[in-house]
C-alpha positions in Angstrom: 61.1 90.3 64.1 59.9 90.5 67.7 56.6 92.0 68.7 56.1 93.2 72.3 53.4 95.3 74.1 53.6 99.0 75.0 51.7 99.1 78.4 49.0 99.1 79.3 48.1 97.4 76.0 48.7 93.6 75.5 49.6 91.8 72.3 48.8 88.3 71.0 50.0 86.3 68.1 50.6 83.0 66.5 53.8 81.8 65.1 55.1 78.9 62.8 58.6 77.4 62.6 60.0 76.3 59.3 62.1 73.2 58.8 65.3 75.2 59.1 64.1 76.7 62.5 63.0 80.1 61.3 60.1 81.4 63.4 57.5 83.5 61.6 54.3 85.3 62.5 51.2 83.7 61.1 49.7 86.3 58.7 46.5 87.9 60.1 47.1 86.5 63.6 48.9 89.5 65.1 46.8 91.7 67.4 47.1 94.4 70.1 44.5 95.1 72.8 44.4 98.5 74.3 42.1 100.2 76.9 39.9 103.1 75.8 40.8 106.2 77.9 38.3 108.7 76.5 35.5 109.2 74.2 34.6 112.4 72.3 31.1 113.2 71.3 28.0 115.5 71.2 24.7 115.3 73.0 21.5 117.4 72.3 19.6 116.2 75.3 18.4 112.9 73.9 20.9 111.7 71.2 24.6 110.8 71.8 26.8 111.0 68.8 30.3 109.5 69.2 32.9 111.4 67.2 36.2 110.0 68.6 37.8 107.3 70.7 41.2 107.5 72.3 43.2 104.4 73.5 46.4 103.9 75.6 49.4 101.7 74.8 50.1 99.8 71.7 52.8 97.6 70.2 56.6 97.7 69.6 58.2 95.9 66.7 62.0 95.3 66.7 64.0 93.7 64.0 67.5 92.4 63.6 69.6 91.8 60.4 67.7 89.6 58.1 66.6 89.2 54.5 64.2 92.1 54.8 66.5 94.6 56.8 69.8 96.3 56.6 70.3 95.8 60.3 68.5 96.4 63.7 65.5 98.6 63.8 62.4 99.3 65.9 59.0 101.0 65.6 56.5 101.7 68.3 52.9 102.5 67.4 50.7 103.5 70.4 47.9 105.6 71.8 45.5 105.3 68.7 42.9 107.9 68.3 40.0 107.2 66.0 38.5 110.5 64.7 35.1 110.2 63.1 34.4 114.0 62.9 34.7 113.9 59.1 32.9 110.7 58.6 29.2 110.4 57.5 27.7 107.0 57.0 27.2 106.1 53.4 29.8 108.5 52.0 33.5 108.4 51.3 34.4 110.9 54.0 37.6 109.9 55.7 37.8 108.0 59.0 41.2 109.2 60.4 43.4 107.2 62.8 46.1 109.0 64.7 49.0 107.5 66.7 52.2 108.2 68.7 55.2 106.9 66.9 58.8 106.4 67.9 61.6 104.3 66.4 65.1 103.5 65.8 67.7 104.7 63.3 67.3 108.4 64.0 63.5 108.4 63.4 62.1 111.5 65.1 59.1 110.7 67.4 55.7 111.9 66.2 52.8 112.7 68.5 49.1 112.4 67.5 50.2 111.7 63.9 47.5 110.9 61.2 48.9 107.5 60.2 46.0 105.7 58.8 42.6 106.1 57.2 39.8 103.4 57.4 37.6 102.6 54.4 34.5 101.1 56.3 32.9 101.4 59.7 30.3 98.9 60.9 28.3 99.2 64.1 26.4 102.1 65.6 28.0 105.5 66.8 24.7 107.2 67.5 22.5 106.3 70.5 19.1 107.7 71.8 18.4 108.1 75.5 14.7 107.4 75.8 13.4 109.4 78.7 15.2 107.5 81.5 18.7 106.6 82.5 20.0 103.7 80.6 23.0 101.6 79.7 23.9 101.4 76.0 26.8 99.5 74.3 28.1 98.9 70.9 30.8 97.1 69.0 32.3 98.9 66.1 34.7 97.6 63.5 37.0 99.7 61.3 38.3 97.9 58.2 40.3 98.7 55.1 43.1 100.5 57.1 45.7 102.0 54.8 48.3 104.7 55.3 47.1 108.2 55.1 50.2 109.2 53.1 52.1 106.7 51.0 55.4 108.4 51.6 55.2 107.1 55.2 56.3 103.8 53.7 59.8 105.3 53.5 59.5 108.1 56.1 58.5 105.9 58.9 58.6 102.1 58.2 61.7 101.9 56.1 63.7 104.4 58.2 62.7 103.1 61.7 62.8 99.4 60.9 65.9 99.8 58.7 64.3 97.9 55.9 66.0 96.9 52.5 64.2 96.7 49.3 62.7 93.3 50.2 61.2 94.8 53.4 60.0 97.9 51.7 58.2 95.8 49.1 56.5 93.8 51.9 55.1 97.1 53.4 54.2 98.4 50.1 52.1 95.3 49.3 50.3 95.6 52.6 49.4 99.1 51.7 48.3 98.4 48.2 44.6 98.3 47.8 43.5 95.4 45.5 40.6 93.1 45.1 42.4 90.6 47.3 43.8 93.0 49.7 40.9 94.9 51.3 42.1 95.0 54.8 45.5 96.6 54.4 47.1 96.8 57.8 44.1 95.1 59.4 41.0 96.0 61.5 40.2 97.8 64.6 37.4 96.5 66.8 36.2 98.5 69.9 33.5 97.8 72.4 32.0 100.7 74.4 29.6 100.4 77.3 28.3 103.5 79.2 25.5 104.7 81.4 23.8 107.8 80.2 20.7 109.9 81.4 18.7 112.5 79.5 19.0 116.1 80.3 16.4 118.9 80.0 18.5 121.0 77.6 21.4 120.6 75.2 24.8 120.5 77.0 27.0 123.6 76.4 30.1 122.8 74.6 28.9 119.2 73.8 32.3 117.9 72.6 34.1 116.8 75.6 36.5 114.1 76.6 34.8 110.9 78.0 31.5 112.7 77.3 31.3 113.7 81.1 28.7 116.3 80.4 26.3 113.6 79.0 25.8 112.4 82.6 27.9 109.3 82.1 28.7 107.7 85.6 31.0 105.1 84.2 32.6 104.0 81.0 34.0 100.5 80.5 35.6 100.1 77.1 38.3 98.3 75.2 39.6 98.4 71.8 41.8 96.2 69.8 43.6 96.5 66.7 44.4 93.6 64.4 47.3 94.2 62.1 49.0 92.2 59.5 52.4 90.8 60.4 55.2 92.9 59.0 58.8 91.9 58.1 
């Protein structure tokens, strides 16, 4: 397996080499880091509520014939979009993660596809602007990331990566919630910094890309997704 970046994202990983010269990715060490391109939210004049974050770029996984595949294959996962519009803290409402997908072996590309859901969100998504322009920032982590549809194991991963039964079992184990597998495909951590100022009245049509109607004069943000190594 080879992992590479889909620009403008970058990837990082650790590998180990067996006594027979086989190079493997160290489990839990694979990560992709992508810039945030837009934020969706609402603003009532004093309170900012973030409901979505869009990133750009991602990672490309390519495989050759191996013990886990039937032959060459590839899968690109990029342009993640985290949708918090159905999420309420302290409930089981879904945190949805969308992505653009493309791959080999006749896999038809998918755009803005609901690929994963996240079980847990830590970190603030609501901020109060207290009467004066101010800079606010937050670090959020999504954990417990599993496929939104179990059929995507076959429809996406097995097909695009040309996996055999061994490879399919590997993906299935990643997607299987157990007491010892609470992370699934990994975690997403994002850091958002923005300058905001209060307004006299609620902003019309408050849900806007990059929250431009909130008086933000600059957004500096970056998100990273840490995923388990796959066959």
